[in-house]
C-alpha positions in Angstrom: -145.3 147.3 52.0 -144.1 143.7 51.7 -147.6 142.4 52.3 -148.8 144.4 49.4 -146.1 143.1 47.2 -146.9 139.6 48.3 -150.6 140.1 47.4 -149.8 141.5 44.0 -147.4 138.6 43.3 -150.1 136.1 44.3 -152.6 137.9 42.1 -150.2 137.7 39.2 -149.6 134.0 39.7 -153.4 133.3 39.6 -153.7 134.8 36.1 -153.7 132.5 33.1 -150.1 132.1 32.0 -148.1 130.0 29.5 -145.6 129.5 32.3 -145.8 126.4 34.5 -143.7 127.8 37.4 -145.1 130.7 39.4 -143.2 133.9 39.7 -141.5 134.4 43.0 -138.8 136.6 44.6 -137.3 137.1 48.0 -137.3 140.4 49.8 -135.8 141.9 52.9 -135.5 145.3 54.4 -133.9 147.1 57.3 -133.8 150.6 58.6 -130.8 152.4 60.0 -131.0 152.5 63.8 -128.3 154.6 65.5 -128.7 152.7 68.7 -127.4 149.5 67.1 -125.8 150.6 63.8 -122.4 152.1 63.7 -121.9 151.4 60.0 -124.2 151.2 57.0 -123.0 147.6 56.3 -124.9 146.5 59.5 -128.1 147.7 58.0 -127.4 145.9 54.7 -126.5 142.7 56.6 -129.9 142.8 58.5 -131.7 143.4 55.2 -129.8 140.5 53.6 -130.7 138.2 56.6 -134.3 139.2 56.2 -134.2 138.3 52.5 -132.7 134.9 53.2 -135.3 134.3 55.9 -138.1 135.2 53.4 -136.6 132.8 50.9 -136.4 130.0 53.4 -140.1 130.6 54.4 -141.1 130.5 50.7 -139.4 127.1 50.2 -141.0 125.7 53.4 -144.4 126.8 52.1 -144.2 125.6 48.5 -141.4 123.1 48.5 -138.0 123.3 47.0 -138.4 123.4 43.2 -134.9 124.7 42.5 -132.8 122.7 40.0 -130.0 120.7 41.6 -127.1 119.8 39.3 
């Protein structure tokens, strides 16, 4: 599912656009696993960790274009 989203986002960013910065977003997901999860918060924590890993991989790939004040 995420690979498809990545492809659609790449397609979008290849279109002619008045914007100079490509669209991007971070994503992460996790599935409840009763063998390791005793609370729903553990699932959310894994999904959050995946999202931050995706964000870090993005910035390694394209460089850090975030504004620093």
